[in-house]
C-alpha positions in Angstrom: -8.1 8.2 -12.0 -7.2 4.4 -12.3 -5.0 3.6 -9.7 -2.7 0.4 -10.0 -2.4 -2.1 -7.5 0.4 -2.7 -5.3 2.2 -6.1 -6.1 2.7 -6.9 -2.4 1.5 -6.2 1.1 3.7 -5.9 4.2 3.4 -8.8 6.5 4.5 -8.4 9.9 5.5 -11.6 11.8 5.4 -10.1 14.8 1.6 -9.1 14.5 0.7 -12.4 13.3 2.5 -14.2 16.3 1.5 -11.8 18.9 -2.3 -11.8 18.1 -3.8 -13.6 21.1 -7.3 -13.9 19.3 -5.6 -15.5 16.2 -3.3 -17.7 18.5 -6.2 -19.2 20.1 -7.6 -20.5 16.6 -6.7 -23.9 15.3 -3.7 -24.3 13.2 -6.0 -25.0 10.2 -8.1 -21.8 10.8 -4.9 -19.8 10.9 -4.0 -21.6 7.6 -7.2 -20.7 6.0 -7.2 -17.1 7.0 -3.6 -16.5 5.7 -4.8 -17.9 2.3 -7.6 -15.9 2.4 -5.8 -12.7 3.3 -3.6 -13.3 0.1 -6.6 -14.0 -2.1 -8.1 -10.7 -0.5 -5.0 -8.7 -1.8 -5.9 -9.8 -5.2 -9.4 -9.4 -5.0 -11.5 -6.5 -7.1 -12.3 -4.8 -3.8 -9.2 -5.2 -1.9 -9.7 -6.7 1.6 -13.1 -8.4 1.0 -14.0 -11.7 -0.4 -17.4 -13.0 -0.9 -18.5 -16.5 -2.0 -20.5 -19.9 -1.0 -18.8 -22.1 1.6 -17.9 -24.4 -1.4 -16.2 -21.7 -3.2 -14.1 -20.9 -0.3 -13.2 -24.5 0.2 -12.0 -24.8 -3.5 -10.3 -21.2 -3.0 -8.3 -22.3 0.0 -8.1 -26.1 -0.6 -9.9 -27.2 2.8 -12.5 -29.4 3.8 -16.3 -28.3 4.4 -15.4 -29.2 8.0 -12.4 -27.3 8.2 -14.1 -24.2 6.6 -17.2 -24.5 9.0 -14.4 -24.4 12.0 -12.8 -21.5 10.6 -15.9 -19.5 10.3 -17.1 -20.3 13.7 -13.6 -19.5 15.2 -13.4 -16.1 13.0 -16.8 -15.2 14.3 -16.1 -16.1 18.0 -12.4 -14.9 18.2 -13.0 -11.8 15.9 -10.0 -11.8 14.0 -12.0 -11.3 10.7 -15.3 -9.5 9.7 -17.6 -12.3 8.7 -21.3 -11.7 7.5 -23.6 -14.3 6.1 -25.5 -12.7 3.2 -28.4 -15.1 3.5 -29.9 -17.4 5.9 -29.4 -20.3 3.7 -26.1 -22.3 5.0 -24.9 -22.7 1.5 -25.6 -19.0 0.9 -22.9 -16.5 0.3 -20.6 -15.2 2.9 -18.8 -11.9 3.0 -15.4 -12.1 4.8 -13.3 -9.0 5.5 -9.7 -8.2 6.5 -9.8 -5.1 8.7 -6.2 -4.4 8.3 -6.1 -4.4 4.5 -9.4 -2.4 4.4 -7.4 0.0 6.7 -4.3 -0.1 4.8 -6.2 0.4 1.4 -8.1 3.3 2.8 -5.0 5.4 3.8 -3.2 4.6 0.4 -6.2 5.9 -1.6 -6.0 9.2 0.6 -2.2 9.3 0.1 -2.8 8.9 -3.8 -5.6 11.5 -3.6 -3.3 13.9 -1.5 -0.5 13.4 -4.1 -2.5 14.2 -7.1 -3.8 17.5 -5.3 -0.2 18.4 -4.7 0.8 17.6 -8.4 -2.1 19.5 -9.3 -1.0 22.6 -7.6 2.5 22.0 -8.8 1.5 22.0 -12.3 -0.5 25.4 -11.9 2.9 27.2 -11.0 4.4 29.2 -13.6 7.6 27.9 -15.1 10.5 30.3 -15.5 13.2 29.5 -18.0 15.7 31.0 -14.9 14.7 28.0 -12.8 16.1 24.7 -12.8 13.4 22.1 -13.0 14.0 20.9 -9.4 13.6 24.2 -8.0 10.3 24.7 -10.3 8.5 21.8 -8.4 9.5 23.1 -4.8 8.7 26.9 -5.3 6.9 29.4 -7.7 9.6 31.9 -6.7 13.0 30.6 -7.7 16.0 32.7 -7.9 17.7 33.3 -11.2 20.5 31.0 -12.1 23.8 32.5 -12.2 26.1 31.0 -14.9 29.5 30.0 -14.2 32.0 28.7 -16.7 35.0 26.3 -15.8 37.2 29.4 -16.7 35.8 31.6 -13.6 38.0 32.8 -11.0 35.6 32.5 -8.5 36.0 29.2 -6.5 33.2 27.8 -4.5 34.0 26.5 -1.0 33.4 22.9 0.0 33.1 21.4 3.3 35.9 19.9 5.1 37.0 16.5 3.9 34.8 16.6 0.7 36.1 16.7 -2.6 35.0 19.0 -5.1 33.1 17.7 -8.3 34.7 18.5 -11.4 32.6 20.7 -13.8 31.4 19.1 -16.8 31.4 21.3 -20.0 28.8 20.3 -22.6 29.5 20.7 -26.3 
């Protein structure tokens, strides 16, 4: 089942400003990190991005020195998962945002649960006597009593609430 991507992620300014590990990093590092978070949101594997240092510099618009500082601070302060894929200094690097990975895992679990719930709802036999919203909730629905506008039976309404006029369909 293909799952569509969400168009946005929740950003909590309080979390960003209160994270002591991130606050200890240089302002250029924090700028690179927020740009990488945005890129990871759009990446094929949400929360993960891989590339060479030169590719990362192009992606976020920083110098090689700024990216080198970012890598050393990300490793030492541990606000991101950074893994060098090869021993070569110009080799591929994998950077992960733990929060996006965690949120994406939870989102996929919710999608799976919802699909399972829908599967059970579809297997419920539908009765012509049940309105559609009741069929979704229960397999056993009470028969619908028909009432007409000329019925002498009046339904009570809570105090202070007006009763909606009944609609007659042609």
